[in-house]
Every structure is written in C-alpha cells, then in structure tokens.
N, C-alpha and C positions, 0 to 999 in steps of 0.2 A: 510286280510292277507297281510303281507309286505315281500319284499325280498330286499336286499341290493347288490349293485354292487360297488366294489372299485377297481379301476385300480391303478396299481403301476406306479410311475413315472419313466421315463428314461429307458424303455425297448424297445428292438428292435422287439422282436416277442411277440405279445400279448398273455397272458395267465393269466386268473383270474378266481376266483370262484364267484358264486352268492350264497349268504347266506340268510337264513331266520333271523327273529328277535332274535332268540336265539343263533345265530352264527353258526348254523349247515350249512355245505356245502350242497347245493341242485343241483347246475349245474356248469359246467365250460365252459369257452369260450377260444378256442385256435385259433391263427392265422395260416394262411397257407402262406408259403414263408415268406415275411417279411410285416411289418406294412403298407408299401406303396401300397401294393396290395389290401388291405381291403377285403380279403377273410376270413371269420370267421366261425369256427365250434361251435355250441351250442350242448353241450353233457350232458347226464347222468353222475353222478359221477362214474358210472362203466365203463365209456369210449364210451358207445353207442351214436352215433350221433343222435341228434333229428332233427336239421335243419342246413342247410348251407346257409350263407349269402355271396352273391357275388355281388361286385360292377359291375354295367353294363358299360363297356367302349364302346364307348367314351362318353356316356351319363353322365354328371356330376350330375344329379338329381336322378338317378334311381339305385335301387338294386334288385337282383332276390333272392327270398328265395326257396330253394330246400329242399325236403325231399325224401331220397333214390334216388336221382337223377332226380326226377320230380319236375317241377315248381309248387309251391303251392301259391306263392304270389309274387307281385312285389310292392315294397315300392318306391313310386316316391314323391319327394319334389316339390311342386310348387315353382316357383321363390320366394325367401324369400324377405319379405318387412321389412324395419326397425321396430323391436319390435314385429314381428309376423311370425311365421313358420307354415306351413300346409304340412302335408304328406297324400297321399292317399295310402291305403293299398289295392291294387286290388287283389282279390281272396276272402278274407273273407268279403270284403265290408266295411272295417272300415276306419276312418280317425284319424289323430292325429294331434291336434292343439295345439300351445303353444304360449305364450306371452313371448317374449324374448328368452332366451336360458335356462330358468330354470325350468319351470312347463308346463307339457303337459297332455292334456286330450286324451285318447284313447276312440273313440266313435264307436258305431254301432247303426244305426237308431236313431240318437240324444241322445242316452243314453250313459253316461259315464261307461265304463267297466273296465277302468284301469286308474290310475294317475301315472305319471312319474315325479319325482322332482329331479333335478340336484343341487348338493351342489357346490357353486362356490369356487373351490379350485384351485389355480394356478399351483400346481405341479402335481395333478392327479385328474381325474373325478371320483366322487361319485355319484350314483344314488340310489333313493328308489322307489320302485315299490309297489303300493298298488292296490289290486285286490280282486274279490270275487270268480271267477271261475278258479280253477287250470288248467283247460284245455287250457286257453289262454296264459299261462306264457311263453312257448318258443317263440311264435310269438311276444309277447310284448318285450322280450329280444332282438329279432331281430330288432324291432323298435328302442329300445334304442341304440343299436349298429349303425344302420343307422343315427340316430340323432347325436351321438358322432362324426361319421365320418363327416357328413355335418357341424356341428358346428365347428369342427376342421379345416376343409377346409376353412371356411370363415374366422376364426381367423388368419390362416396362409397365406390366400391368394391363396390356391391351388384349383383351379377348381370351386368352387361355388360362 
C-alpha cells in the first residue's frame, strides 16, 4: 500500500494532508506555534490526534514521539555522513537508513517494513510511503517528518 505526503511551499505554519493512491485524505499533519519550533501533530481526518512529534531542544539530533502525552518513541539521527543518513527509532526498536536524502528503508530486525521516497522538488517536499502493515503508518509518518526537519536543517545550515 502507498501513501503520499505533499507539502505546500511558502507556508509559515505547516498543515498538510496524507493521501492514499486514489487521492483520498487519510491523515493530516498540523504544526504547533510556527514552523521553527518543529512541533507537529499527526491526526485522523476527524481531528483526533494520533501522535505528537516534538523536537528535543537543545539536542539537534533527537525528536520525542508522544501519544496521549506519553513518550512512545524517540527518533535520533546519528551524525550524518556524506551520502548516508541513519535514524534510530527507540521504542519500537526500528532503524531508518537512507542513502542521500531521497530513499529510506525503515527496518525492524533487518526486515524492511516500509520504504520512504522523497521527490527532489526545490519548492516543496513530496514523500511516498510504501508499507504492508497499516498499524505502523502513524509512526512512519513521524519518521518522515523528522527526516524532513533534519534534511531541511542541513540544507539551511540550522542545527544539524
């Protein structure tokens, strides 16, 4: 199964929908405060929050993932090397590895459980998520958001 995330360019507060292959809205993501704070809510289309992604300050490599106020995961990027990125997802015990900034494999016990592909678009970021198990989707969306923030920080020279 596949989902698509397309961000709109030139927005101050992030808000975008996650759609399936047929174009149906499945989830939405909205930012808290402003885009610089990197605090994002992943919600069902009826408005119920599923997960909350919060940048861990002052740690430039880490994000907390909360569900109903409880920490359920921490996404930590190892110091990036040229052409390679590695994120540990503490909690579910996953890793996310990518070559460059465009394709990432999410793995559990050396098995790929999701593939994230980023389309190189200079105006807005577009991601495609391929997966088999519907239960992992909100956490993988959180990983995509963490990747997007980290790659953006490296491109702009902010923090990472």
